[in-house]
VEXDREN-2710 file (C-alpha; in Angstrom, 1 decimal):
% VEXDREN-2710
k/r/px/py/pz
1/MET/-89.1/123.8/-39.9
2/ASN/-88.4/127.7/-39.7
3/GLY/-90.2/130.9/-40.3
4/ASN/-90.4/130.2/-43.4
5/VAL/-93.6/128.5/-43.7
6/ASN/-94.4/128.6/-47.5
7/ILE/-95.1/124.9/-48.7
8/GLY/-93.1/123.0/-51.1
9/PRO/-93.1/119.6/-53.1
10/GLU/-94.0/116.4/-51.2
11/CYS/-95.5/118.9/-48.4
12/ASP/-98.1/116.4/-46.8
13/VAL/-95.3/114.3/-45.8
14/ILE/-92.0/115.9/-45.8
15/SER/-92.0/119.5/-44.0
16/THR/-88.2/120.9/-44.9
17/SER/-85.4/119.6/-46.8
18/ARG/-81.8/120.7/-45.1
19/VAL/-78.4/120.6/-46.8
20/ARG/-75.5/121.4/-43.9
21/LEU/-72.0/121.5/-44.9
22/ALA/-68.8/121.5/-42.1
23/ARG/-65.8/123.4/-42.9
24/ASN/-62.7/124.4/-41.0
25/PHE/-60.0/126.8/-41.4
26/ASN/-56.7/125.5/-42.4
27/GLU/-53.7/126.4/-39.6
28/TYR/-56.3/127.2/-37.2
29/PRO/-57.2/124.6/-34.5
30/PHE/-60.6/123.2/-33.8
31/PRO/-63.0/125.6/-32.1
32/SER/-62.2/123.4/-28.9
33/LYS/-59.1/124.3/-28.9
34/MET/-59.0/127.8/-29.7
35/ASP/-58.7/131.2/-28.0
36/ASN/-60.6/134.2/-27.9
37/LYS/-58.2/135.8/-30.4
38/GLN/-58.3/133.2/-33.2
39/ALA/-62.0/133.0/-32.6
40/GLU/-62.6/136.2/-33.5
41/GLU/-60.1/136.3/-36.3
42/ILE/-62.3/133.5/-37.7
43/ILE/-65.8/135.4/-37.2
44/ASN/-64.1/138.6/-38.8
45/LYS/-63.1/136.8/-41.8
46/VAL/-66.2/134.9/-42.2
47/LYS/-68.0/138.1/-42.1
48/ASP/-65.8/139.7/-44.4
49/ALA/-65.9/137.3/-47.2
50/ILE/-69.8/136.8/-46.8
51/PHE/-70.9/140.5/-46.4
52/ASN/-68.8/141.5/-49.5
53/CYS/-69.9/139.0/-51.6
54/GLU/-72.8/140.9/-54.4
55/ASP/-74.4/137.7/-55.2
56/GLU/-78.2/138.8/-54.9
57/GLU/-79.6/135.1/-53.6
58/ILE/-77.1/135.2/-50.7
59/GLY/-78.1/138.8/-50.0
60/ASN/-80.1/140.6/-47.2
61/LEU/-78.1/138.8/-44.2
62/LEU/-78.4/139.9/-40.7
63/PHE/-75.2/139.1/-38.5
64/VAL/-75.6/138.0/-34.9
65/ASN/-72.8/137.6/-32.5
66/MET/-74.2/135.1/-29.9
67/GLU/-72.5/136.9/-26.8
68/ASN/-75.2/140.0/-27.2
69/LEU/-78.1/137.3/-27.0
70/GLY/-79.8/136.3/-24.0
71/ASP/-80.8/132.7/-23.5
72/VAL/-84.5/133.3/-24.5
73/ASP/-83.2/134.8/-27.8
74/LYS/-80.8/131.6/-28.1
75/GLN/-83.4/128.9/-27.8
76/MET/-85.5/131.1/-30.2
77/LEU/-83.2/130.1/-32.9
78/VAL/-82.7/126.6/-32.0
79/GLU/-86.7/126.2/-32.0
80/LYS/-86.3/127.6/-35.5
81/HIS/-83.8/125.4/-36.8
82/LEU/-81.6/128.3/-37.3
83/ILE/-78.7/126.8/-34.8
84/SER/-78.0/123.7/-32.7
85/PRO/-78.7/123.6/-29.3
86/GLU/-74.4/123.2/-29.0
87/LEU/-74.2/126.9/-30.5
88/ALA/-76.5/128.3/-28.2
89/ALA/-75.1/126.8/-24.9
90/SER/-71.4/127.7/-26.0
91/LYS/-69.2/129.5/-23.8
92/ARG/-66.5/130.4/-26.7
93/LYS/-66.7/133.6/-29.2
94/CYS/-69.3/132.3/-31.6
95/ALA/-71.4/134.1/-34.1
96/THR/-74.4/133.0/-36.9
97/ILE/-75.1/134.8/-40.1
98/ILE/-78.7/134.4/-41.1
99/SER/-80.8/135.4/-43.9
100/ARG/-83.9/137.6/-43.4
101/ASN/-85.8/134.9/-45.0
102/GLU/-84.3/132.3/-42.8
103/ASN/-83.2/129.6/-45.5
104/ILE/-79.5/130.5/-44.8
105/SER/-77.9/130.1/-41.5
106/ILE/-74.0/130.2/-41.2
107/MET/-73.0/128.8/-37.8
108/ILE/-69.4/130.0/-36.7
109/ASN/-67.2/128.6/-34.2
110/GLU/-69.4/125.7/-33.4
111/GLU/-68.1/122.1/-33.3
112/ASP/-66.2/123.4/-36.5
113/HIS/-65.3/126.7/-37.7
114/LEU/-68.3/126.6/-40.0
115/ARG/-71.6/124.8/-40.5
116/ILE/-73.1/126.4/-43.5
117/GLN/-77.2/125.1/-43.8
118/VAL/-79.9/126.1/-46.2
119/LEU/-83.2/124.9/-45.5
120/PHE/-86.1/124.7/-47.9
121/PRO/-89.5/123.7/-47.4
122/GLY/-91.1/120.3/-48.7
123/MET/-88.6/117.9/-50.8
124/GLN/-86.2/120.1/-52.1
125/ILE/-82.6/118.9/-51.5
126/ASP/-81.3/119.9/-54.8
127/LYS/-82.3/123.4/-54.8
128/ALA/-80.7/123.5/-50.7
129/GLN/-77.5/121.5/-51.8
130/ARG/-77.2/124.1/-54.9
131/LEU/-77.3/127.3/-52.9
132/CYS/-75.1/125.9/-49.6
133/GLY/-72.4/124.9/-52.7
134/LYS/-72.8/128.5/-53.8
135/ILE/-72.1/129.8/-50.1
136/ASP/-69.2/127.5/-50.2
137/ASP/-67.8/128.3/-53.3
138/ILE/-67.6/132.1/-52.1
139/LEU/-65.9/131.3/-48.9
140/ASP/-63.8/129.2/-50.5
141/SER/-62.4/131.5/-52.5
142/LYS/-61.4/133.9/-49.7
143/ILE/-60.8/131.4/-46.8
144/GLU/-58.3/128.0/-47.4
145/PHE/-60.4/125.2/-46.1
146/ALA/-58.5/122.4/-43.9
147/PHE/-58.5/119.7/-46.6
148/SER/-57.0/116.1/-47.2
149/ASN/-55.9/114.9/-50.9
150/THR/-57.0/111.5/-49.0
151/TYR/-59.7/112.2/-46.7
152/GLY/-61.3/115.1/-48.2
153/TYR/-62.6/117.9/-45.7
154/LEU/-60.9/117.5/-42.0
155/THR/-63.8/118.2/-39.3
156/CYS/-63.8/117.9/-35.3
157/CYS/-66.0/115.0/-35.7
158/PRO/-64.5/112.0/-37.7
159/THR/-67.8/111.0/-38.8
160/ASN/-68.1/114.8/-40.8
161/VAL/-64.7/114.2/-42.5
162/GLY/-65.0/113.6/-46.2
163/THR/-67.3/115.7/-48.0
164/GLY/-68.6/117.5/-44.9
165/ILE/-72.1/117.3/-46.2
166/ARG/-75.3/116.5/-43.9
167/VAL/-78.3/115.9/-46.0
168/SER/-81.6/115.6/-44.1
169/VAL/-85.5/115.7/-44.7
170/MET/-88.0/116.3/-41.9
171/LEU/-90.9/113.8/-42.1
172/HIS/-94.1/113.7/-40.7
173/LEU/-95.0/110.1/-40.4
174/PRO/-98.6/109.5/-38.0
175/ALA/-99.5/106.0/-39.9
176/LEU/-96.4/104.7/-40.0
177/VAL/-96.7/105.5/-36.2
178/MET/-100.0/104.3/-35.9
179/THR/-99.7/100.9/-37.7
180/GLY/-96.1/100.4/-36.1
181/TYR/-94.7/99.8/-39.0
182/ILE/-92.0/102.9/-37.8
183/ARG/-89.8/100.4/-36.2
184/ASN/-89.0/98.4/-39.6
185/ILE/-88.4/101.9/-41.6
186/LEU/-85.8/102.6/-38.1
187/GLU/-84.2/99.4/-38.6
188/ALA/-84.0/99.5/-42.2
189/CYS/-82.8/103.2/-42.0
190/SER/-80.2/102.3/-39.4
191/LYS/-78.9/99.1/-41.9
192/LEU/-78.4/101.8/-44.4
193/ASN/-76.0/104.1/-42.4
194/ILE/-78.9/106.5/-41.9
195/ALA/-79.9/108.3/-38.8
196/VAL/-83.7/109.2/-37.7
197/ARG/-84.1/111.6/-34.7
198/GLY/-86.5/114.0/-33.4
199/MET/-87.2/117.4/-34.9
200/TYR/-84.5/119.1/-33.2
201/GLY/-81.5/116.3/-34.4
202/GLU/-79.4/114.2/-32.3
203/HIS/-80.4/113.7/-29.2
204/SER/-83.8/115.4/-29.3
205/GLU/-87.2/113.2/-28.7
206/VAL/-89.8/112.3/-31.4
207/THR/-92.5/114.5/-30.9
208/GLY/-95.8/115.4/-32.9
209/ASN/-94.6/112.1/-35.0
210/MET/-91.8/114.5/-37.0
211/PHE/-88.8/112.5/-37.4
212/GLN/-85.7/113.9/-38.9
213/MET/-83.5/111.7/-41.2
214/SER/-80.1/112.2/-42.2
215/ASN/-77.0/110.4/-43.4
216/GLN/-74.8/109.4/-40.8
217/VAL/-71.5/109.0/-43.4
218/THR/-69.6/111.5/-45.3
219/LEU/-66.3/109.5/-45.9
220/GLY/-66.0/107.4/-49.2
221/GLN/-69.2/109.2/-50.6
222/THR/-69.6/111.8/-52.6
223/GLU/-72.1/114.7/-52.4
224/GLU/-74.3/113.6/-55.4
225/GLU/-74.3/109.9/-54.2
226/ILE/-75.5/110.9/-50.4
227/ILE/-78.1/113.1/-51.8
228/SER/-79.3/110.3/-54.2
229/SER/-79.5/107.9/-51.2
230/ILE/-81.2/110.7/-49.0
231/LYS/-84.2/111.4/-51.7
232/ASN/-84.3/107.4/-52.7
233/ILE/-85.1/106.4/-49.1
234/SER/-87.2/109.1/-48.8
235/SER/-89.5/108.9/-52.1
236/GLN/-90.1/105.3/-50.7
237/ILE/-91.1/106.3/-46.7
238/VAL/-93.4/108.9/-48.5
239/GLU/-94.7/106.0/-50.5
240/GLN/-95.4/103.8/-47.7
241/GLU/-96.8/107.0/-45.4
242/ARG/-99.7/107.9/-47.9
243/LEU/-100.6/103.9/-48.5
244/LEU/-100.5/103.4/-45.1
245/ARG/-103.1/106.9/-44.3
246/ASN/-105.4/105.7/-47.1
247/GLU/-105.8/102.2/-45.5
248/LEU/-106.6/103.4/-42.0
249/TYR/-108.9/106.2/-43.8
250/LYS/-110.9/103.5/-45.2
251/GLN/-110.8/100.6/-42.6
252/ASN/-112.7/102.8/-40.1
253/THR/-113.6/105.9/-41.7
254/ILE/-115.7/107.4/-38.9
255/LYS/-113.6/106.2/-36.1
256/PHE/-110.5/107.9/-38.0
257/GLU/-112.8/111.2/-39.1
258/ASP/-113.9/111.3/-35.3
259/ARG/-110.1/111.3/-34.2
260/ILE/-109.1/114.1/-36.6
261/TYR/-112.1/116.2/-35.5
262/ARG/-111.6/115.7/-31.9
263/SER/-108.3/117.0/-32.0
264/TYR/-109.3/119.8/-34.2
265/GLY/-111.8/121.0/-31.6
266/ILE/-109.6/120.9/-29.1
267/LEU/-106.6/122.5/-30.7
268/ALA/-109.5/125.4/-31.9
269/ASN/-110.8/125.4/-27.7
270/ALA/-108.7/124.7/-25.5
271/ARG/-107.9/127.1/-22.8
272/VAL/-104.4/125.5/-21.6
273/LEU/-102.3/123.3/-23.6
274/SER/-98.5/122.1/-23.5
275/THR/-95.9/121.8/-26.1
276/GLU/-96.2/118.2/-26.2
277/GLU/-100.3/117.7/-26.2
278/SER/-100.1/120.8/-29.0
279/LEU/-97.7/118.7/-31.3
280/LYS/-99.9/115.7/-30.8
281/LEU/-103.2/117.9/-32.1
282/ILE/-101.5/119.3/-34.8
283/SER/-100.0/116.2/-36.2
284/ASP/-103.4/114.8/-36.3
285/VAL/-104.9/118.0/-38.0
286/ARG/-102.3/118.0/-40.2
287/LEU/-103.1/114.4/-41.5
288/GLY/-106.6/115.8/-41.4
289/ILE/-105.9/118.5/-43.8
290/ASP/-103.4/116.3/-46.0
291/LEU/-106.6/113.3/-46.4
292/GLY/-108.9/116.3/-47.5
293/ILE/-110.8/116.0/-44.2
294/ILE/-110.3/119.1/-42.8
295/LYS/-110.6/121.9/-45.3
296/ASP/-111.3/125.3/-43.4
297/ILE/-107.6/125.7/-42.1
298/SER/-103.9/125.0/-44.2
299/ASN/-101.1/123.3/-43.5
300/ASP/-98.9/127.0/-43.9
301/ILE/-101.0/128.0/-41.0
302/LEU/-100.1/124.8/-38.7
303/ASN/-96.3/125.4/-39.5
304/ASP/-96.4/128.7/-38.6
305/ILE/-98.3/127.8/-35.2
306/LEU/-95.9/125.0/-34.7
307/ILE/-93.1/127.4/-34.5
308/SER/-95.3/130.3/-32.7
309/ILE/-95.7/127.9/-29.5
310/GLN/-92.3/126.8/-28.9
311/PRO/-91.5/127.9/-25.2
312/ALA/-89.1/130.2/-26.5
313/CYS/-90.8/131.6/-29.7
314/LEU/-94.0/132.1/-27.5
315/GLN/-91.7/134.2/-24.6
316/LYS/-90.2/136.2/-27.3
317/LEU/-94.1/136.9/-28.9
318/LEU/-95.4/138.1/-25.5
319/GLY/-92.1/140.3/-25.0
320/ARG/-91.5/138.6/-21.6
321/PRO/-90.6/135.6/-19.7
322/ILE/-93.6/133.8/-18.5
323/GLU/-93.8/130.5/-16.2
324/PRO/-94.9/127.2/-17.5
325/GLU/-98.5/127.3/-16.2
326/GLU/-99.3/130.7/-17.5
327/ARG/-97.1/129.8/-21.1
328/ASP/-99.7/126.6/-21.5
329/ILE/-102.8/129.4/-21.0
330/LYS/-101.0/131.6/-23.5
331/ARG/-100.0/129.0/-25.8
332/ALA/-103.8/127.9/-26.2
333/GLU/-104.8/131.3/-26.5
334/LEU/-102.2/131.9/-29.1
335/ILE/-103.7/128.6/-30.9
336/ARG/-106.9/129.6/-31.0
337/THR/-106.2/133.3/-32.3
338/LYS/-104.7/132.0/-35.3
339/ILE/-107.0/129.2/-36.0
340/ASP/-109.7/131.9/-35.8
341/ASN/-107.5/134.5/-38.0
342/SER/-106.8/132.2/-40.5
343/LYS/-110.9/131.4/-41.1
344/ASN/-111.7/135.2/-41.5
END
């Protein structure tokens, strides 16, 4: 989920859809083997290709040299899903190009020379794929990518070889977690070579009942087959989650509503909130909104809160570094303000 908080199709369960393409320059070593001169050359070639493009859909871009950013700024971009933790931690020359609406992010010199990412709210994989493909075509017309007629696009990690595509959706699955059926989903996905991770992808823990689901294999399948697989599995999970939500609500309406309103009450009135507790409460309130229990706040407000309360985003908003204890106080204050303002 990024700064674009508009609500998309299937938004009651699917928070965002993302398509990412991994590409490398021919005749250049992978980023881990490059020297600074080669890294700088790649950055400049990508800048020239993208910023000389006249396509309106890809216009209004911002170039960010990672060397010029402090740790808080880098972490804020990670929290907004605009760059990976690996790019934020990289010591080599690297950069990113971001659209001002934050739908597009092009990471330069991460694990691969290029990671082209497009992110849209709700279930919009096809739309993300079309825009991602357009950016890929523009770059491909000016840059010779590393490609094998046998294996496809060549990448640093073997799991990305082939199409080089990663298709993912962010799912909010509170009912599957409450009932324990999430274990069945995880087992089924594993057998189908589908990775299920936390909100920030690989190595991240699941918080706030948010799960990121993506394809693991890119070799031996077409882009269309990979996209179709993720869409079909997502559709089944969405259906199961909705059925379980309604069943849980019907089984014990008072107890269910009490949980929702109690979480909403804490979120709207608490004076101290950690990130972890906030995410749990937001999950309950989001569930209440989607079931029509809570009507005076919308999911786009919650999405805005979800990004704003992350540690780096919060510090950036306040304009200064703050210690964890004060951060929890400021987080609660920010949430109260945003909820109050949404009612006016």
